[in-house]
C-alpha positions as CSV (number, residue, x, y, z in Angstrom):
1,X,6.7,29.1,-5.2
2,X,3.0,28.5,-4.5
3,X,1.6,25.7,-2.5
4,X,0.6,23.6,-5.5
5,X,4.1,23.6,-6.9
6,X,5.3,21.6,-3.9
7,X,3.3,18.5,-4.9
8,X,5.0,15.7,-6.7
9,X,2.6,14.2,-9.1
10,X,1.2,10.9,-8.2
11,X,0.6,7.7,-10.0
12,X,-2.1,6.0,-8.1
13,X,-3.0,7.7,-4.8
14,X,-2.4,10.6,-2.6
15,X,-3.9,12.0,0.6
16,X,-3.3,14.2,3.5
17,X,-3.5,13.0,7.1
18,X,-2.9,15.1,10.1
19,X,-1.0,14.2,13.3
20,X,-2.1,17.6,14.8
21,X,-5.0,18.0,17.2
22,X,-8.3,17.7,15.4
23,X,-11.9,18.1,16.3
24,X,-14.2,15.2,16.4
25,X,-16.1,14.4,13.2
26,X,-16.0,12.3,10.1
27,X,-13.1,13.0,7.6
28,X,-14.9,11.1,4.8
29,X,-17.7,12.3,2.5
30,X,-19.1,11.2,-0.8
31,X,-19.3,13.8,-3.5
32,X,-22.7,14.2,-5.2
33,X,-21.1,15.4,-8.4
34,X,-21.8,13.3,-11.5
35,X,-18.6,12.2,-13.3
36,X,-16.9,9.4,-15.1
37,X,-18.7,6.1,-15.7
38,X,-18.1,3.1,-13.4
39,X,-14.6,1.7,-13.8
40,X,-11.5,0.3,-12.1
41,X,-7.7,0.2,-12.8
42,X,-7.9,3.8,-14.2
43,X,-5.0,6.3,-13.9
44,X,-5.0,9.7,-12.1
45,X,-2.5,12.5,-11.6
46,X,-2.6,16.1,-10.3
47,X,-1.9,19.0,-12.6
48,X,-0.4,21.5,-10.2
49,X,-0.2,24.3,-12.8
50,X,-3.9,24.2,-13.5
51,X,-5.1,22.8,-10.2
52,X,-6.9,19.9,-11.8
53,X,-7.1,16.1,-11.2
54,X,-6.6,14.3,-14.5
55,X,-8.3,10.8,-14.9
56,X,-7.8,8.6,-17.9
57,X,-9.1,5.2,-19.0
58,X,-9.7,2.1,-17.0
59,X,-11.7,-1.1,-17.2
60,X,-15.5,-1.4,-17.1
61,X,-16.5,-5.0,-16.8
62,X,-14.2,-6.6,-19.4
63,X,-14.1,-3.5,-21.7
64,X,-11.3,-1.0,-21.8
65,X,-12.1,2.8,-21.6
66,X,-10.2,5.6,-23.3
67,X,-11.8,8.9,-22.1
68,X,-10.2,11.8,-20.2
69,X,-11.8,13.6,-17.3
70,X,-10.8,16.4,-15.0
71,X,-11.9,17.3,-11.5
72,X,-11.9,20.9,-10.4
73,X,-12.1,21.7,-6.7
74,X,-14.8,24.1,-5.6
75,X,-12.7,25.8,-2.9
76,X,-10.6,25.0,0.1
77,X,-13.8,23.9,2.0
78,X,-13.9,20.7,-0.1
79,X,-16.0,19.5,-2.9
80,X,-15.7,20.0,-6.7
81,X,-17.0,18.7,-10.0
82,X,-16.0,16.5,-13.0
83,X,-15.8,17.5,-16.6
84,X,-15.3,15.2,-19.7
85,X,-12.4,16.7,-21.6
86,X,-11.6,14.2,-24.4
87,X,-12.6,11.0,-26.0
88,X,-9.6,10.9,-28.3
89,X,-5.9,10.2,-27.7
90,X,-4.4,7.0,-26.3
91,X,-6.4,3.9,-27.2
92,X,-8.6,2.5,-24.5
93,X,-6.5,0.8,-21.8
94,X,-6.2,0.0,-18.1
95,X,-3.2,-0.3,-15.7
96,X,-1.2,2.5,-17.4
97,X,1.3,4.7,-15.6
98,X,0.4,8.4,-15.2
99,X,2.5,11.3,-13.7
100,X,2.7,15.0,-14.0
101,X,5.9,16.7,-15.1
102,X,5.7,20.1,-13.3
103,X,8.6,21.6,-15.3
104,X,7.3,20.8,-18.7
105,X,3.7,21.1,-17.5
106,X,2.6,17.9,-19.1
107,X,0.8,14.8,-17.8
108,X,2.8,11.8,-19.0
109,X,1.1,8.4,-19.7
110,X,3.1,5.2,-20.4
111,X,2.1,1.7,-21.3
112,X,-1.0,0.0,-20.0
113,X,-3.1,-3.0,-21.0
114,X,-5.0,-2.7,-24.3
115,X,-7.1,-5.1,-26.2
116,X,-4.1,-6.4,-28.2
117,X,-1.9,-6.6,-25.2
118,X,0.6,-4.5,-23.2
119,X,1.7,-1.2,-24.7
120,X,5.0,0.8,-24.7
121,X,3.4,4.0,-26.0
122,X,4.2,7.4,-24.4
123,X,1.5,10.1,-24.5
124,X,1.4,13.6,-23.1
125,X,-1.7,15.7,-22.0
126,X,-1.3,19.5,-22.0
127,X,-4.7,20.2,-20.6
128,X,-6.4,20.5,-24.0
129,X,-5.4,17.5,-26.0
130,X,-3.2,14.3,-26.1
131,X,-0.1,14.0,-28.2
132,X,1.8,10.8,-28.8
133,X,5.5,11.3,-27.9
134,X,8.2,9.7,-30.0
135,X,11.0,9.1,-27.6
136,X,14.5,8.2,-28.9
137,X,14.3,5.0,-26.8
138,X,11.5,3.5,-24.7
139,X,11.0,0.8,-22.1
140,X,9.5,-2.5,-23.3
141,X,5.7,-2.9,-23.3
142,X,4.4,-3.2,-19.8
143,X,1.3,-2.7,-17.6
144,X,0.9,-2.1,-13.9
145,X,4.2,-0.2,-13.6
146,X,4.6,2.6,-11.0
147,X,5.2,6.2,-12.1
148,X,5.9,9.4,-10.2
149,X,7.8,12.6,-10.9
150,X,11.2,13.5,-9.3
151,X,11.3,17.3,-9.1
152,X,15.0,17.3,-8.1
153,X,16.2,15.3,-11.1
154,X,13.3,16.7,-13.2
155,X,12.4,13.3,-14.6
156,X,9.4,11.0,-14.6
157,X,10.5,7.8,-12.9
158,X,9.0,4.5,-13.9
159,X,9.5,1.3,-11.8
160,X,8.7,-2.0,-13.6
161,X,9.7,-5.5,-12.9
162,X,13.4,-6.5,-13.0
163,X,12.7,-8.5,-16.2
164,X,11.6,-5.3,-17.9
165,X,14.5,-3.1,-17.0
166,X,13.5,-2.2,-13.4
167,X,13.9,1.6,-13.2
168,X,13.5,4.0,-16.1
169,X,13.6,7.9,-16.4
170,X,11.9,10.1,-18.9
171,X,13.1,13.7,-19.6
172,X,10.6,14.6,-22.3
173,X,12.9,13.4,-25.2
174,X,13.9,9.8,-24.3
175,X,13.5,7.1,-21.7
176,X,16.8,5.9,-20.1
177,X,17.1,2.7,-18.1
178,X,18.9,3.1,-14.8
179,X,21.7,0.9,-13.5
180,X,21.6,-0.9,-10.2
181,X,19.0,-2.9,-8.3
182,X,15.4,-1.9,-7.8
183,X,12.4,-3.0,-5.7
184,X,10.5,-6.1,-6.8
185,X,7.1,-4.8,-7.6
186,X,3.9,-6.8,-8.0
187,X,0.7,-5.6,-9.6
188,X,-1.8,-4.5,-7.0
189,X,0.7,-4.8,-4.1
190,X,3.0,-1.9,-4.8
191,X,2.8,1.9,-4.6
192,X,5.0,5.0,-5.2
193,X,5.3,8.6,-4.1
194,X,8.1,11.2,-4.0
195,X,9.0,12.6,-0.5
196,X,9.8,16.2,-1.3
197,X,10.9,17.1,2.3
198,X,13.6,14.3,2.2
199,X,14.2,14.2,-1.6
200,X,13.5,10.5,-1.7
201,X,11.4,8.4,-4.0
202,X,9.4,5.9,-1.8
203,X,8.1,2.6,-3.0
204,X,6.2,-0.1,-1.1
205,X,6.7,-3.5,-2.6
206,X,6.6,-7.2,-1.9
207,X,9.5,-8.8,-0.2
208,X,9.8,-12.5,-0.5
209,X,10.6,-15.2,2.1
210,X,8.9,-18.4,3.0
211,X,5.2,-18.8,2.9
212,X,5.1,-17.4,6.5
213,X,7.2,-14.3,5.9
214,X,6.2,-12.7,2.6
215,X,5.3,-9.1,3.5
216,X,5.5,-5.5,2.2
217,X,8.8,-3.6,2.5
218,X,9.6,0.1,2.0
219,X,12.4,1.0,-0.5
220,X,13.7,4.6,-1.0
221,X,15.6,6.1,-3.9
222,X,18.0,9.0,-3.2
223,X,19.2,10.5,-6.6
224,X,19.6,7.2,-8.6
225,X,20.3,4.7,-5.8
226,X,17.7,2.4,-4.3
227,X,18.0,1.2,-0.7
228,X,15.9,-0.9,1.7
229,X,14.2,1.1,4.4
230,X,11.9,-1.2,6.4
231,X,9.9,-4.4,6.3
232,X,7.0,-6.0,8.0
233,X,5.2,-3.2,9.7
234,X,2.1,-4.0,7.7
235,X,1.1,-7.0,5.6
236,X,-0.2,-7.2,2.1
237,X,-3.9,-7.1,1.4
238,X,-6.3,-8.6,-1.2
239,X,-6.8,-5.3,-3.0
240,X,-3.4,-3.6,-2.8
241,X,-2.5,-0.2,-1.5
242,X,-1.4,3.3,-2.6
243,X,1.1,5.9,-1.4
244,X,1.6,9.6,-2.0
245,X,3.1,12.7,-0.5
246,X,1.3,15.1,1.9
247,X,3.1,18.5,1.3
248,X,1.2,20.3,4.1
249,X,2.8,18.1,6.7
250,X,5.8,16.9,4.8
251,X,5.4,13.2,4.9
252,X,4.4,10.2,2.8
253,X,1.0,8.8,3.4
254,X,-0.5,5.4,2.5
255,X,-4.1,4.2,1.9
256,X,-4.9,0.5,2.4
257,X,-7.9,-0.1,0.3
258,X,-9.0,-3.1,2.3
259,X,-7.1,-4.0,5.4
260,X,-7.9,-7.3,7.1
261,X,-11.4,-6.9,8.5
262,X,-12.8,-5.0,5.6
263,X,-11.7,-1.5,6.6
264,X,-10.2,1.3,4.5
265,X,-7.2,2.5,6.6
266,X,-5.1,5.6,6.2
267,X,-1.5,5.3,7.3
268,X,1.4,7.9,7.5
269,X,5.0,6.8,6.7
270,X,7.7,8.7,8.6
271,X,10.9,8.2,6.6
272,X,13.1,9.7,9.2
273,X,12.1,7.4,12.1
274,X,11.0,4.6,9.7
275,X,7.7,4.1,11.5
276,X,4.1,3.9,10.5
277,X,1.0,5.6,12.1
278,X,-2.6,4.8,11.5
279,X,-4.6,8.1,11.5
280,X,-8.0,7.0,10.2
281,X,-10.1,4.0,9.4
282,X,-13.7,3.2,8.5
283,X,-13.7,5.1,5.2
284,X,-15.5,4.1,2.0
285,X,-16.3,0.5,1.3
286,X,-13.3,-1.6,0.2
287,X,-12.8,-1.8,-3.6
288,X,-9.9,-3.1,-5.7
289,X,-8.6,-1.1,-8.7
290,X,-9.8,2.3,-7.5
291,X,-7.7,5.4,-8.1
292,X,-7.0,8.2,-5.6
293,X,-5.0,11.4,-5.7
294,X,-4.4,14.4,-3.5
295,X,-6.3,17.4,-4.8
296,X,-4.2,20.3,-3.6
297,X,-6.7,23.0,-4.7
298,X,-9.4,21.4,-2.5
299,X,-7.0,20.3,0.3
300,X,-8.5,16.8,0.1
301,X,-7.9,13.3,-1.0
302,X,-10.1,12.2,-3.9
303,X,-10.7,8.5,-4.6
304,X,-12.8,7.3,-7.5
305,X,-14.3,4.0,-8.8
306,X,-13.1,0.5,-8.1
307,X,-14.9,-2.8,-7.6
308,X,-16.0,-4.1,-4.2
309,X,-15.5,-7.8,-3.5
310,X,-18.2,-9.7,-5.3
311,X,-19.7,-6.6,-6.7
312,X,-19.8,-4.4,-9.8
313,X,-17.6,-1.5,-10.8
314,X,-18.4,1.8,-9.1
315,X,-18.6,5.5,-10.2
316,X,-18.5,6.9,-6.7
317,X,-16.3,9.9,-5.8
318,X,-15.1,10.0,-2.2
319,X,-13.3,12.8,-0.4
320,X,-11.0,12.7,2.6
321,X,-10.2,15.8,4.6
322,X,-7.7,15.8,7.4
323,X,-9.2,18.6,9.5
324,X,-11.4,16.2,11.6
325,X,-11.0,12.7,13.0
326,X,-13.4,9.9,14.0
327,X,-11.3,8.1,16.6
328,X,-7.8,7.7,18.1
329,X,-4.6,7.9,16.2
330,X,-2.8,4.5,16.2
331,X,0.9,5.6,16.8
332,X,2.2,2.0,16.6
333,X,0.1,-0.7,15.0
334,X,2.5,-3.5,15.8
335,X,3.6,-6.3,13.5
336,X,1.4,-7.3,10.6
337,X,2.1,-11.0,10.4
338,X,3.2,-13.6,12.9
339,X,3.9,-17.3,13.1
340,X,3.4,-19.5,16.2
341,X,4.2,-23.2,16.3
342,X,1.2,-25.4,17.4
343,X,1.5,-26.2,21.1
344,X,4.6,-24.0,21.4
345,X,5.3,-20.8,23.3
346,X,2.8,-17.9,23.4
347,X,3.0,-14.7,21.4
348,X,1.9,-11.1,21.9
349,X,0.4,-8.5,19.7
350,X,0.3,-4.8,20.7
351,X,-1.1,-1.4,19.7
352,X,-0.2,2.1,20.9
353,X,-2.6,5.0,20.4
354,X,-3.4,8.5,21.4
355,X,-6.8,10.2,21.6
356,X,-9.2,12.3,23.6
357,X,-9.8,11.1,27.2
358,X,-9.4,7.5,28.2
359,X,-8.9,4.8,25.7
360,X,-10.6,1.4,25.6
361,X,-9.6,-1.7,23.7
362,X,-11.3,-4.7,22.2
363,X,-9.3,-7.4,20.5
364,X,-11.0,-9.6,17.9
365,X,-10.2,-12.8,15.9
366,X,-11.7,-12.8,12.4
367,X,-14.1,-10.0,13.4
368,X,-15.4,-11.7,16.5
369,X,-14.8,-10.2,20.0
370,X,-12.4,-12.1,22.2
371,X,-12.8,-12.7,26.0
372,X,-10.1,-13.4,28.5
373,X,-9.5,-17.0,29.4
374,X,-8.2,-20.1,27.8
375,X,-5.8,-19.2,25.0
376,X,-6.2,-15.4,25.4
377,X,-5.4,-12.7,28.0
378,X,-5.3,-8.9,27.8
379,X,-8.2,-8.7,25.3
380,X,-9.2,-5.3,26.8
381,X,-5.6,-3.9,27.0
382,X,-3.0,-2.6,24.5
383,X,-1.3,-6.0,24.5
384,X,-2.9,-9.3,23.6
385,X,-1.3,-12.6,24.6
386,X,-2.1,-15.7,22.5
387,X,-1.2,-19.3,23.5
388,X,-2.4,-21.3,20.5
389,X,-3.1,-24.9,21.4
390,X,-5.3,-25.5,18.3
391,X,-5.2,-24.4,14.6
392,X,-8.6,-22.7,15.1
393,X,-6.7,-19.8,16.6
394,X,-5.0,-19.0,13.3
395,X,-6.5,-16.0,11.5
396,X,-6.7,-12.2,11.5
397,X,-6.3,-10.4,14.9
398,X,-7.3,-6.8,15.0
399,X,-8.4,-4.4,17.7
400,X,-11.0,-1.6,18.1
401,X,-9.5,1.4,19.9
402,X,-12.1,3.9,21.2
403,X,-12.0,7.4,22.7
404,X,-14.4,10.3,23.1
405,X,-14.4,10.9,19.3
406,X,-15.1,7.4,18.2
407,X,-13.4,4.1,17.2
408,X,-10.3,3.5,15.1
409,X,-9.6,0.1,13.6
410,X,-6.1,-1.3,14.5
411,X,-5.2,-3.2,11.3
412,X,-5.0,-6.9,11.7
413,X,-2.1,-9.2,12.3
414,X,-2.3,-12.4,10.2
415,X,-1.4,-15.2,12.7
416,X,-0.3,-18.6,11.2
417,X,-0.5,-21.6,13.5
418,X,1.1,-24.7,12.1
419,X,3.4,-27.5,12.9
420,X,6.7,-25.6,12.6
421,X,8.8,-28.0,10.4
422,X,5.9,-28.0,7.8
423,X,7.5,-25.0,6.1
424,X,5.6,-25.5,2.8
425,X,2.2,-25.6,4.6
426,X,1.5,-28.9,2.9
427,X,-1.6,-30.9,3.9
428,X,-0.7,-34.0,1.8
429,X,0.6,-37.2,3.4
430,X,3.4,-37.4,4.3
431,X,3.2,-33.8,5.6
432,X,7.0,-33.5,6.1
433,X,9.2,-34.0,3.0
434,X,12.5,-32.9,1.6
435,X,10.7,-29.8,0.3
436,X,10.4,-28.6,3.8
437,X,14.2,-28.7,4.2
438,X,14.6,-26.7,1.0
439,X,11.9,-24.2,2.1
440,X,13.7,-23.7,5.4
441,X,17.0,-23.1,3.5
442,X,15.4,-20.6,1.2
443,X,13.9,-18.7,4.2
444,X,17.4,-18.8,5.9
445,X,19.0,-17.4,2.8
446,X,16.5,-14.6,2.6
447,X,17.8,-13.3,5.9
448,X,16.1,-12.0,9.0
449,X,15.3,-8.3,9.8
450,X,12.6,-8.8,12.4
451,X,13.6,-11.7,14.7
452,X,10.0,-12.2,16.0
453,X,8.5,-12.2,12.5
454,X,11.1,-14.5,10.8
455,X,10.3,-18.1,10.0
456,X,14.0,-19.2,9.8
457,X,14.6,-17.9,13.4
458,X,13.6,-21.3,14.8
459,X,15.0,-20.7,18.3
460,X,13.3,-17.2,18.5
461,X,16.6,-15.5,19.5
462,X,16.5,-11.7,19.8
463,X,20.2,-11.1,19.9
464,X,22.1,-10.6,16.6
465,X,23.0,-12.5,14.5
466,X,19.4,-13.8,14.7
467,X,20.1,-16.6,12.2
468,X,22.9,-19.0,13.1
469,X,23.7,-22.7,13.4
470,X,21.3,-23.1,16.3
471,X,18.4,-22.5,14.0
472,X,19.5,-25.4,11.8
473,X,19.7,-27.7,14.9
474,X,16.3,-26.4,16.1
475,X,14.7,-27.1,12.7
476,X,16.2,-30.7,12.6
477,X,14.9,-31.3,16.1
478,X,11.4,-30.1,15.2
479,X,11.4,-32.2,12.1
480,X,12.4,-35.3,14.0
481,X,9.5,-34.8,16.4
482,X,7.2,-34.7,13.4
483,X,3.7,-33.3,13.0
484,X,0.8,-34.8,14.9
């Protein structure tokens, strides 16, 4: 089996990121190669048999696109070029699923958003032309679904919303809906990749709690069974995120297209230890709806297109290579969201990192450097302590970690500072109503995995069970005091 055959085909994004010692340098570069026109919400997959990245469709302004392009790597030193391959096949669309079936050697497309509405068409690209498949059965019409290939079961796996059947598998003849629960995905805030080393399908998706605890969780599928793996290590962002498998180092990687603070951040997910590591930041400008895929032939991550905040669609091709680094590796980024009651106890945020030589730290609030004193201490250390005595201390806390190679962005923690019993976050008078009781009950029913990042854990206990009758009494006491 050659190296390319080890790659599961990706839906939205793939990249390689090294935990090994690397020389100083920038891992990012912009390709000068002309290619597809500016667009967003297009689909990409990697054809391992031919060593090509396949790109289809997307959205330019408010107009759907229906062309097919392929990227061919120049060599293992990086770079490559685009070629227009077809302007016929599936009708113009965006938000379609795309995955490569390495056994049948076909790139499979499903669904998407067309001018008439969502589609349930299945198409296959063989490297020369598109053919519309006629499956015995199909999922309902949908867009923004997640798709990846499971090489063990030899099926294309589609994850949609529970209302649309949740998980489906395609064997080349028919789609089959799978029994059992599945992750709750949301367009723009979910991603998928197949972990070949562990034989697991990995999905990042929204998990729902109160207004203070909604975050992204990790779900894994072994054979046909989904299970919950982790929650709350990082928080959702405005432009979504993408995941894929790095076969060289045998782990799932994650690209956050716009972490708090306007940084493109590369993460690594270790499914064995269930931990995240930040290996690079400061990549291309943030852009929503861009596509990225791991180009095995070029040993590089390729990302294309997207729309920056307040800007126009892009046609830029960016490459990420893992054989150099521009700053420390963040081995533990700490929690991604946090709630502190106004005038209550202090809280801490932390970061752990490795790098060349001594490390220095600078904590920031909403991009502004902090200084020790008043509500803050430890602003130049790995641990920041915040004692919020005013709502102005709510916001996004990040840190810049610097070594002899450069600076890495420690992704931000979103801190909410509010009157605790105001569970709904209401600003109307009266601030506290019966809806706050119901909000608390909903948060309590959701459960508590991280005691320090769990709204319903009113008494901030750290010994299980984290949620108990004391939290009800604590909430009632806070409600009686009121909000001032």
